[in-house]
Backbone as a ProteinNet text record, in pm:
[ID]
protein_1_A
[PRIMARY]
XXXXXXXXXXXXXXXXXXXXXXXXXXXXXXXXXXXXXXXXXXXXXXXXXXXXXXXXXXXXXXXXXXXXXXXXXXXXXXXXXXXXXXXXXXXXXXXXXXXXXXXXXXXXXXXXXXXXXXXXXXXXXXXXXXXXXXXXXXXXXXXXXXXXXXXXXXXXXXXXXXXXXX
[TERTIARY]
-1166.7	-1010.5	-945.1	-953.3	-837.4	-816.7	-683	-677	-599.9	-565.8	-485.4	-529.3	-486.3	-517	-427.6	-377.5	-253.2	-305	-267.1	-319.9	-245.8	-132.8	-49.8	100	172.8	331.7	400	452.8	535.3	690.2	697.1	807.9	928.6	945.2	1043.4	1044.6	930.4	935.7	834.7	833.9	747.2	609.7	516.4	419.1	351.5	235.5	146	52.3	74.8	-61.3	-128	-255.7	-325.6	-426.4	-459.2	-525.1	-674	-782.6	-880	-946.4	-986.5	-1010.2	-1148.3	-1199.6	-1406.1	-1440.3	-1524.8	-1640.2	-1766.4	-1828.3	-1966.8	-2045.9	-2143	-2236.6	-2374.6	-2462.9	-2585.6	-2573.3	-2687.7	-2702.5	-2733.7	-2659.1	-2693.2	-2604.4	-2651.2	-2553.2	-2493.7	-2553.6	-2493.8	-2451.4	-2351.6	-2311.4	-2414.2	-2478	-2579	-2541.5	-2539.5	-2467.5	-2593.9	-2696.7	-2783.7	-2850.5	-2891.7	-3012.5	-2949.6	-2833.9	-2771.4	-2804.1	-2881.7	-2927.9	-3004	-3092.8	-3182.2	-3087.6	-2994.5	-2939.6	-2901.4	-2907.8	-2859.8	-2751.7	-2659.6	-2591.9	-2463	-2433.5	-2331.9	-2166.6	-2126.6	-1982.8	-1917.8	-1891	-1852.9	-1683.4	-1643	-1474.1	-1430.8	-1326.8	-1264.2	-1244.7	-1311.1	-1312.4	-1161.8	-1113.7	-960.9	-845.2	-899.5	-789.3	-824.5	-947.6	-1013	-1130.1	-1144.8	-1262.4	-1323.5	-1441.2	-1536.1	-1447.2	-1382.6	-1321.6	-1248	-1232.4	-1165	-1282.4	-1384.4	-1506.8	-1550	-1489.9	-1517.4	-1536	-1630	-1662.1	-1723.2	-1707.1	-1744.7	-1902.7	-1970.5	-2089.7	-2182.8	-2054.6	-2076.4	-2112	-2055.1	-2043.5	-2115.8	-2190.5	-2328.9	-2264.9	-2173.1	-2129	-1966.5	-1927.7	-1824.7	-1770.1	-1628.2	-1569.9	-1474.8	-1530.4	-1513.6	-1415.7	-1280.1	-1207.1	-1204.3	-1246.9	-1289.2	-1226.2	-1220.8	-1152.9	-1270.3	-1254.9	-1353.5	-1289.4	-1339.6	-1265.4	-1320.6	-1482.1	-1549.4	-1486.3	-1372.1	-1360.9	-1231.2	-1214.5	-1108.4	-1020.4	-869	-748.4	-777.4	-827	-833.6	-940.9	-1052	-1147.2	-1082.9	-940.2	-879	-859.6	-913.9	-903.4	-751.1	-671.1	-569.3	-538.1	-631.7	-648.8	-769.3	-829.2	-936.2	-1083.1	-1196.6	-1319.9	-1448.6	-1553.3	-1672.3	-1717.4	-1747.8	-1833.2	-1948.6	-1942.5	-2029.6	-2066.7	-1942.2	-1990.6	-2052.4	-2114	-2226.3	-2149.9	-2165.1	-2093.8	-2137.1	-2256.9	-2290.4	-2230.4	-2147.4	-2062.4	-1902.7	-1852.4	-1693.2	-1595.5	-1501.1	-1407.7	-1317.3	-1303.7	-1208.2	-1116.8	-995.5	-903.5	-980.7	-919.8	-974.5	-946.2	-866.3	-834.3	-943.8	-1013.9	-1103.1	-1234.5	-1232.4	-1393.5	-1378	-1484.5	-1485.6	-1538.7	-1523.6	-1544.4	-1447.1	-1552.1	-1498.5	-1364.9	-1352.5	-1247.2	-1103.7	-1069.4	-937.4	-817.3	-715.1	-584.5	-575.4	-612.4	-564.1	-718	-849	-952.2	-1000.5	-990.5	-975.4	-1123.6	-1214.8	-1321.7	-1317.5	-1401.8	-1390	-1546.4	-1623	-1733.4	-1772.4	-1881.7	-1934.8	-2061.7	-2095.8	-2208.5	-2248.9	-2366.7	-2424.8	-2428	-2394.4	-2382.8	-2515	-2582	-2671	-2677.4	-2588	-2568	-2449.9	-2364.6	-2276	-2312.1	-2269.9	-2348.6	-2247.2	-2126	-2031.9	-1933.9	-1889	-1806.2	-1882.3	-1999.4	-2085.4	-2136.9	-2106.2	-2150.5	-2267.5	-2385.5	-2500.8	-2482.8	-2465.9	-2498.4	-2596.7	-2617	-2686	-2620.7	-2651.4	-2587.7	-2446.5	-2399.3	-2272	-2275.1	-2190.1	-2227.2	-2109.7	-2108.6	-2022.3	-2105.9	-2102.9	-2189.7	-2178	-2248.7	-2218.6	-2084.7	-2002.1	-1867.1	-1772.8	-1809.8	-1671.9	-1559.2	-1443.5	-1317.9	-1316.5	-1326.1	-1326	-1192.8	-1070.4	-953.3	-957.7	-1029.5	-1029.9	-1186.2	-1164.5	-1280.2	-1236	-1297.5	-1287.7	-1429.5	-1380.7	-1522	-1543.8	-1605.1	-1625	-1624.5	-1519.9	-1524.3	-1536.9	-1638.2	-1655.3	-1525.2	-1436.5	-1304.3	-1227.6	-1272.8	-1208.2	-1268.6	-1360.2	-1434	-1366.1	-1401	-1326.6	-1347.5	-1246.3	-1221.8	-1262.9	-1347.2	-1351.1	-1472.2	-1491.7	-1579.7	-1530	-1666.1	-1618.5	-1672.2	-1598	-1611.2	-1595.4	-1705.6	-1698	-1798.7	-1734.7	-1823.6	-1976.4	-2049.5	-2195.2	-2203.1	-2165.7	-2177.7	-2143.6	-2072.2	-2041.7	-2197.5	-2227.4	-2355.4	-2479.5	-2444	-2581.3	-2570.3	-2436.5	-2432.2	-2446.2	-2425.8	-2478.9	-2608	-2674.8	-2817.9	-2922.7	-2888.2	-2960.4	-2863.3	-2753	-2672.6	-2714.4	-2730.9	-2787.2	-2908.7
4015.3	4041.7	4075.1	4130.1	4151.6	4290.3	4318.9	4463.2	4528.1	4451.7	4529.7	4449	4517.8	4469.1	4490.3	4391.9	4425.2	4463.6	4568.4	4633.8	4652.8	4605.9	4597.3	4604	4643.4	4647.8	4767.3	4802	4915.9	4935.1	5035.6	5020.1	4960.9	4978.6	4891.6	4766.8	4719.1	4563	4517	4583.1	4561	4571.1	4495.6	4530.1	4656.8	4704.4	4806.1	4774.5	4777.7	4718.8	4857.3	4822.6	4939	4890.1	4968.4	4949.5	5028.4	4951.6	5004.8	5139.2	5226.6	5365.4	5365.5	5254.4	5257.6	5128.5	5063.4	4961.2	5015.8	4939.1	4967.9	4900	4953.7	4910	4902.8	4782.3	4789.6	4812.1	4859.9	4834	4726	4668.1	4523.8	4444.6	4306.9	4193.1	4126.1	4113.6	4033.9	4136.3	4090.3	4164.3	4143.6	4274.9	4274.5	4413.5	4330.8	4456.1	4598.5	4604.5	4728.8	4757.3	4856.2	4945.6	4998.1	5029.8	5083.5	5232	5315.8	5460.7	5481.7	5372.7	5397.4	5324.1	5225.4	5184	5256.1	5260.9	5350.1	5271.8	5300.7	5256.3	5336.3	5310.7	5385.3	5333.6	5423.3	5401.2	5446.4	5342.6	5380.8	5405.3	5479.3	5507.5	5423.4	5397	5306.8	5386.7	5362.5	5442.1	5436.5	5332.8	5310.3	5408.7	5463.2	5506.2	5686.2	5686.8	5820.6	5867.4	6015.4	6050.7	6140.3	6181.5	6238.7	6369.4	6422	6543.2	6513.7	6381.7	6366	6399	6384.4	6432.4	6577.3	6639.4	6792.2	6846.5	6933.9	6981.5	6913.1	6787.2	6705.5	6731.2	6742.3	6775.3	6877.8	6974.8	7080.1	7047	6875.8	6838.9	6728	6732.3	6671.6	6525.7	6505.2	6368.1	6322	6223.6	6168.9	6074.4	6068.1	5979.8	5876.9	5724.4	5624.8	5496.1	5499.9	5372.9	5272.8	5165	5051.4	4921.5	4789	4689.3	4586.3	4515.8	4393.2	4281.1	4296.4	4185.1	4055.6	4049.6	3914.5	3840.9	3911.3	3849.6	3759.9	3634.2	3549	3579.8	3538.7	3577.5	3497.6	3399.4	3315.8	3381.5	3460.9	3524	3636.8	3677.9	3835.6	3786.8	3879	3896.7	3992.9	3961.6	4047.8	4059.6	3972	3991.6	4076.6	4022.4	4082.6	3988.3	4022.2	3962.5	4056.4	3969.9	4043.9	4080.7	4224.4	4283.1	4215.3	4162.1	4072.2	3959	3914.4	3790.5	3802.1	3920.4	3937.5	3929.1	3829.6	3833.5	3972	3983.2	4092.3	4198.4	4256.1	4339.4	4305.1	4380.8	4346.6	4294.4	4217	4181.9	4285.7	4345.8	4452.8	4399.2	4446	4440.5	4493	4438	4463.9	4600.4	4675.5	4817.1	4908.8	4876.1	4927.5	4884.8	4837	4840.3	4833.7	4847.8	4867.9	4733.6	4629.9	4535.6	4506.3	4434.4	4404.7	4289.9	4218.8	4120.5	4167.7	4312.6	4375.5	4332.6	4325.1	4295.7	4335.8	4446.2	4511.9	4467.7	4438.6	4412.2	4565.5	4685.3	4854.7	4875.6	4931	5035.1	5151.2	5238.5	5354.2	5426.1	5459.5	5507.2	5649.1	5689.1	5818.4	5797.5	5865.8	5850.1	5962.4	5975.3	6122.2	6093.5	6201.2	6222	6227.7	6166.3	6206.2	6284.2	6216.5	6293.7	6241.4	6328.2	6311.1	6291	6137.7	6129.1	6091.8	6184.5	6097.5	6066.6	5949.3	5841.7	5774.2	5806.8	5753.1	5844.5	5820.5	5858.1	5788.9	5851.2	5793.1	5819.9	5740	5767.5	5682.1	5720.4	5677.3	5634.6	5531.9	5501.7	5464.3	5411	5358.2	5193.4	5176.9	5044.2	4939.1	4917.2	4845.5	4772.7	4650	4573.2	4582.5	4543.4	4521.9	4476	4492.8	4471.6	4510.5	4571.9	4612.4	4709.1	4659.9	4791.8	4906.6	5040.4	5106.8	5160.4	5202.7	5251.2	5392.7	5455.9	5604.4	5677.4	5807	5883.3	6018.1	6080.2	6188	6290.5	6408.2	6500.8	6505	6493.4	6489.2	6639.4	6698.2	6848.9	6848.2	6933.5	6931.4	6988.7	7057.7	7087	6961	6865	6681.9	6625.8	6636.3	6594.7	6632.7	6521.2	6564.7	6719.1	6728.5	6869.9	6830.3	6874.3	6866.5	6756.3	6728.5	6641.3	6510.9	6427.4	6283.5	6194.3	6114.2	6017.7	5865.6	5775.3	5656.6	5543.4	5427.6	5315.5	5305.2	5286.3	5252.9	5135.2	5030.4	4924.5	4968	5060.7	5121.1	5223.5	5236.4	5341.3	5244.8	5120	5039.6	4961.5	4922	4856.4	4915.8	5057.1	5156	5193.1	5163.7	5206	5196.9	5083.9	5052.3	5046.1	5104.1	5060.8	5116.2	5265.7	5352.1	5387.7
11696.2	11610.4	11704.7	11843.7	11957	11954.5	12025.4	12051.3	11939.5	11817.9	11721.2	11603.2	11492.6	11346.2	11240.7	11213.8	11101.2	10984.1	10923.3	10810.5	10678.8	10677.9	10558.3	10596.2	10528.2	10508.6	10502.1	10604.8	10577.5	10499	10428.4	10359.5	10383.2	10541.9	10598.6	10591.7	10554.9	10557.8	10689.3	10799.5	10897.8	10880.8	10962	10956.6	11059.5	10970.4	11050.7	11129	11254.4	11344.4	11405.1	11355.2	11400.4	11520.8	11599.1	11719.3	11697.7	11690.6	11684.4	11792.8	11716.1	11823.1	11879.3	11808.4	11827.7	11779.7	11817.4	11753.6	11722.1	11615.1	11561.2	11660.4	11743.4	11810	11738.7	11710.9	11686	11540.6	11464.6	11329.6	11277	11191	11124.7	11162.7	11200.8	11266.8	11122	11023.8	10916.9	10783.5	10714.3	10579.7	10496.9	10442.7	10346.8	10259.7	10108	10011.3	9993.8	10029	9985.9	10104.7	10068.2	10182.4	10280.8	10294.2	10403.6	10455.2	10372	10413.4	10537.7	10558.8	10694.5	10809	10779.7	10901.2	11009	11127.5	11242.7	11335.9	11358.4	11442.2	11525.7	11637	11725.2	11688.5	11678.8	11704.5	11796.8	11903.3	12036	12035.1	12116.7	12111.4	12248	12198.8	12317.9	12444.2	12562.5	12666.5	12755.9	12711.4	12831.8	12740.9	12621.8	12555.3	12538.4	12548.5	12493.1	12592.1	12614.9	12698.8	12596.6	12644.2	12545.3	12484	12531.4	12467.6	12321.5	12287.2	12177.4	12067.2	12119.6	12011.7	12008.5	12114.6	12097.1	11978.1	11935.9	11811.8	11680.8	11711.4	11604.5	11568.2	11665.2	11659.6	11534.9	11518.4	11424.4	11292.9	11243	11129.4	11084.8	11013.3	10922.9	10925.6	10847.2	10799.4	10847.8	10850.9	10911	10785.6	10766.3	10707.2	10822.4	10770.1	10878.7	10812.7	10888.3	10833.1	10922.5	10874.3	10912.7	10901.4	10969	10938.9	10906.7	10760.7	10725.3	10804	10925.4	11024.8	11003.4	10926.2	10907.4	10762.1	10682.9	10556.3	10601	10610.8	10631.5	10524.6	10573.9	10482.3	10342.3	10339.5	10230.6	10126	10160.2	10096.6	10031.3	10060.8	10028.6	9857.5	9775.9	9641.4	9591.2	9494.4	9468.8	9351.1	9273.8	9092.9	9058	8975.2	8910.5	8932.7	8921.2	8971.6	8891.9	8886.5	8855.8	8977.6	9001.5	9107.7	9135	9270.8	9329.7	9262.6	9193.1	9120	8998.1	8974.3	8847.2	8727.4	8634.8	8503	8422.7	8439.6	8344	8345.7	8462.1	8499.7	8450.8	8401.8	8371.7	8460.7	8444	8510.9	8525	8664.2	8680.6	8810.8	8828.5	8937.4	9075.8	9176.3	9317.1	9361.7	9295	9287.5	9248.1	9149.1	9055.6	9087.8	9244.9	9303.8	9430	9522	9677.8	9726.4	9693.5	9748.2	9870.8	9980	10116.5	10119.5	9989	9993.5	9946.2	10003.7	9971.6	10031.7	9977.2	10047.2	10183.2	10241.5	10350	10432.3	10360	10447.5	10505.1	10437.2	10499.2	10413.7	10508	10461.5	10470.1	10392.9	10414.1	10374.2	10460.5	10449.3	10490	10434.8	10485.9	10517.6	10627.4	10700	10745.9	10810.1	10891.7	10998	11065.1	11212.7	11291.4	11343.7	11403.4	11509.4	11595.2	11747.7	11779.8	11889.1	12010.9	12117.2	12181.7	12350	12408.2	12481.8	12547.9	12452.6	12466.4	12378.7	12264.5	12268	12141.2	12031.3	11905.7	11785.9	11702.9	11703.5	11647.7	11524.3	11423.2	11286.1	11208.7	11068.8	11002.3	10887.2	10796.9	10642.7	10719.8	10796.7	10789.2	10763	10656.7	10593.9	10663.7	10798.7	10878.7	10997.1	10987.9	11076.8	11231.5	11341.2	11441.4	11518	11560.1	11650.3	11557.5	11404.4	11314.3	11414.9	11395.7	11457.1	11346	11425	11364.1	11386	11278	11281.5	11300.5	11254.5	11219.7	11199.7	11268.6	11215.7	11201.2	11105.8	11050.4	11017	11044	10997.3	10824.3	10785.2	10628.9	10608.3	10533.8	10486	10332.6	10272	10134.6	10057.8	10103.1	10052.6	9992.7	10098.8	10062.2	9945.7	9928.6	9806.4	9686.8	9593.2	9444.1	9397.5	9338.3	9242.8	9119.8	9048.7	8894.4	8873.2	8757.4	8743.8	8771	8828.3	8861.6	8749.2	8694.6	8601.8	8653.6	8637.8	8658.9	8560.8	8540.5	8458.8	8486.1	8406.1	8425.3	8495.8	8522.8	8614.5	8731.4	8775.4	8918.8	8967.6	8876.4	8901.1	8932.3	8853.1	8863.4	9025.1	9039.4	9158.7	9274.5	9266.1	9385.6	9406.9	9277.1	9275.7	9406.2	9488.8	9594.4	9700.3	9695.8	9819.6	9939.2	9916.9	10028.8	10037.9
[MASK]
++++++++++++++++++++++++++++++++++++++++++++++++++++++++++++++++++++++++++++++++++++++++++++++++++++++++++++++++++++++++++++++++++++++++++++++++++++++++++++++++++++++

């Protein structure tokens, strides 16, 4: 994808250009929808921009939130309306913002994964649903206080689709 990723349009009308902070190394080579839980991968920070101290203290956290770019989704595959999740007509027709599919307008993914260890510029993780080579745009420690407050509600189809995801 190069050194930068166009991720959207700013209020001023200009492009928002994001430079990946890291890349996914290893894990899966191909995009597959399910069974991400046991997948081990490395998130390798850009050594030209960051030193290991950028990760100091991260090992104290059990999980990460990772923002990444679905760089393998071509612009013509991007959805802007409604579709059946995974093309399954047994599930309802829902808008792209009512699902977490990869064919999103800005092709941004957000994943929570388990941090196995920190080693220099490498974050060893389990359950990251991004494939080898994926540009990582941001990494944050997961904090319980940023989880949902109150009861979580979701439709039955979303529970069904996620049954085998992790």
